[in-house]
C-alpha positions as CSV (number, residue, x, y, z in Angstrom):
1,M,50.0,-57.7,90.4
2,G,52.6,-58.4,87.7
3,I,55.6,-56.6,86.2
4,A,55.1,-53.6,83.9
5,W,55.5,-54.6,80.3
6,R,58.1,-51.9,79.7
7,E,60.1,-53.4,82.6
8,S,59.9,-57.0,81.1
9,P,63.4,-56.9,79.5
10,K,64.9,-56.2,82.9
11,E,62.9,-59.0,84.4
12,L,64.3,-61.4,81.7
13,V,67.8,-60.2,82.3
14,G,67.4,-60.8,86.0
15,L,66.2,-64.3,85.4
16,L,69.1,-65.1,83.1
17,R,71.5,-63.8,85.8
18,Q,69.7,-65.9,88.5
19,H,70.5,-68.9,86.3
20,G,74.2,-67.9,86.1
21,L,74.1,-66.5,82.6
22,T,75.4,-63.2,81.3
23,P,72.7,-61.7,79.1
24,H,75.0,-60.5,76.3
25,R,77.1,-63.7,76.4
26,V,74.7,-66.6,77.1
27,D,76.7,-69.8,76.9
28,N,74.0,-72.5,77.5
29,V,70.8,-72.6,75.5
30,E,69.0,-75.1,77.8
31,T,69.6,-72.9,80.8
32,A,68.5,-69.8,78.8
33,W,65.3,-71.7,77.9
34,Q,64.7,-72.5,81.5
35,A,65.0,-68.8,82.4
36,F,62.7,-67.8,79.5
37,R,60.1,-70.4,80.6
38,E,60.1,-68.7,84.1
39,F,59.7,-65.3,82.3
40,L,56.7,-66.7,80.4
41,A,55.1,-67.7,83.7
42,Q,55.2,-64.1,85.1
43,R,52.1,-61.9,84.9
44,V,52.6,-58.7,82.9
45,D,50.5,-55.5,83.6
46,G,49.3,-53.0,81.0
47,L,48.2,-55.5,78.3
48,E,45.1,-55.5,76.2
49,P,42.2,-56.7,78.3
50,G,39.9,-59.6,77.4
51,P,40.3,-63.3,77.3
52,D,40.4,-63.4,73.5
53,S,42.8,-60.5,72.8
54,D,46.0,-62.5,72.1
55,A,47.7,-60.0,74.4
56,D,50.5,-62.3,75.7
57,G,52.1,-64.9,73.6
58,F,55.5,-66.4,72.6
59,I,57.4,-67.8,69.7
60,V,60.7,-69.6,69.2
61,Q,62.5,-68.9,65.9
62,W,65.6,-70.2,64.2
63,G,67.4,-69.6,60.9
64,R,70.1,-67.6,59.2
65,Y,69.2,-63.9,59.0
66,S,70.9,-61.0,57.4
67,W,70.7,-59.0,60.7
68,H,72.9,-61.7,62.3
69,G,75.4,-61.9,59.4
70,R,73.7,-65.1,58.1
71,L,75.1,-67.0,61.1
72,P,72.8,-69.6,62.8
73,S,70.5,-68.0,65.3
74,L,67.8,-68.8,67.8
75,S,65.3,-66.4,69.3
76,F,63.0,-66.8,72.3
77,T,60.4,-64.0,72.0
78,R,57.4,-63.0,74.1
79,Q,54.9,-60.7,72.4
80,F,52.6,-58.3,74.1
81,A,49.5,-56.4,72.8
82,V,49.8,-53.2,74.9
83,D,46.6,-51.3,75.9
84,V,47.2,-47.7,74.8
85,R,43.6,-46.5,75.0
86,G,44.5,-43.7,77.4
87,T,46.4,-42.0,74.5
88,W,43.4,-42.1,72.1
89,T,40.2,-40.2,71.9
90,E,36.9,-42.0,71.4
91,N,36.7,-40.8,67.7
92,D,40.1,-42.4,66.8
93,W,40.4,-45.9,65.5
94,Y,42.0,-47.9,68.2
95,Q,44.5,-50.8,67.9
96,P,46.8,-52.0,70.6
97,E,50.6,-51.6,70.2
98,I,52.5,-54.8,69.6
99,W,55.8,-55.1,71.5
100,Q,58.3,-58.0,71.7
101,V,60.9,-58.9,74.3
102,S,63.4,-61.2,72.7
103,L,66.5,-63.2,73.7
104,D,68.5,-63.6,70.5
105,L,71.3,-66.1,70.4
106,V,73.8,-66.2,67.5
107,F,76.0,-69.2,66.9
108,P,79.2,-69.8,65.0
109,D,78.9,-71.8,61.8
110,A,79.3,-75.5,62.3
111,P,78.7,-78.5,60.0
112,A,75.7,-79.7,62.1
113,L,74.0,-76.3,61.6
114,A,74.6,-76.1,57.8
115,H,71.0,-76.8,56.9
116,L,69.3,-74.7,59.6
117,D,67.8,-72.4,57.0
118,R,66.5,-75.3,54.9
119,L,64.2,-76.8,57.6
120,N,60.5,-76.9,56.5
121,V,59.7,-74.6,59.4
122,Q,61.6,-71.6,60.8
123,D,59.6,-71.1,64.0
124,T,57.1,-72.7,66.4
125,G,54.3,-70.3,65.5
126,F,52.9,-67.9,68.0
127,D,51.2,-69.4,71.0
128,F,48.8,-67.3,73.1
129,S,47.9,-69.9,75.7
130,P,47.1,-68.4,79.1
131,S,49.6,-68.7,82.0
132,G,49.4,-71.9,84.0
133,P,48.9,-75.5,82.7
134,Q,48.1,-74.4,79.2
135,R,51.3,-72.3,78.7
136,K,53.3,-75.1,80.4
137,H,51.9,-77.5,77.8
138,A,52.8,-75.1,75.0
139,T,56.4,-74.8,76.2
140,A,56.6,-78.6,76.4
141,E,55.5,-78.7,72.7
142,V,58.4,-76.5,71.8
143,E,60.8,-78.9,73.5
144,S,59.2,-81.8,71.7
145,Q,59.6,-80.0,68.3
146,V,63.3,-79.4,69.1
147,K,63.8,-83.1,69.9
148,H,62.4,-84.2,66.5
149,H,64.8,-82.1,64.4
150,P,68.4,-83.2,64.5
151,T,69.5,-79.7,63.3
152,L,67.5,-78.0,66.1
153,Q,69.0,-80.5,68.6
154,A,72.5,-79.5,67.4
155,L,71.6,-75.8,67.7
156,W,70.2,-76.3,71.2
157,V,73.5,-77.9,72.5
158,S,75.7,-75.4,70.7
159,T,77.4,-72.4,72.4
160,P,76.3,-69.0,71.1
161,V,79.0,-66.5,70.2
162,H,76.8,-63.6,71.4
163,S,73.4,-62.9,72.6
164,A,71.1,-59.9,73.4
165,V,67.9,-59.1,75.2
166,T,65.8,-56.5,73.3
167,L,62.4,-54.8,73.5
168,D,61.1,-53.6,70.2
169,R,57.8,-52.5,68.8
170,A,56.6,-55.1,66.3
171,D,53.9,-53.3,64.4
């Protein structure tokens, strides 16, 4: 038995605190990533059934977005396809709801981050590997990608000015 998907933000907040971080004022990206990796390893209940459903995945994104005042930002996001069939009749067209739990980190402007929005990629792409060795490999790939971009390395070692854990419907 896992955590309920609606409770997943509380679970992420708890893991951040276990790592000595304040969720709204994360001051260490590497430690936040460690907590997020632990969060990714946890089983979540209430998701779309089936091995090919893409019900549980993650993405890491970076850039300069208007909703963060065009400051450099980094987001760790876990996406769920939530099974809502109990609210539908058999004559309705069914599609799961898509929800995302994110840890958003916003950084001060710095010369090393000046070209963050000019990188040829702005995210890792969604990964829906199952928990266990495959997901562990996928998170190692994220770390490898960061190590190959000097701007991402600079972002990873910077101290955010603020952060937030959110749960939002994505569709």
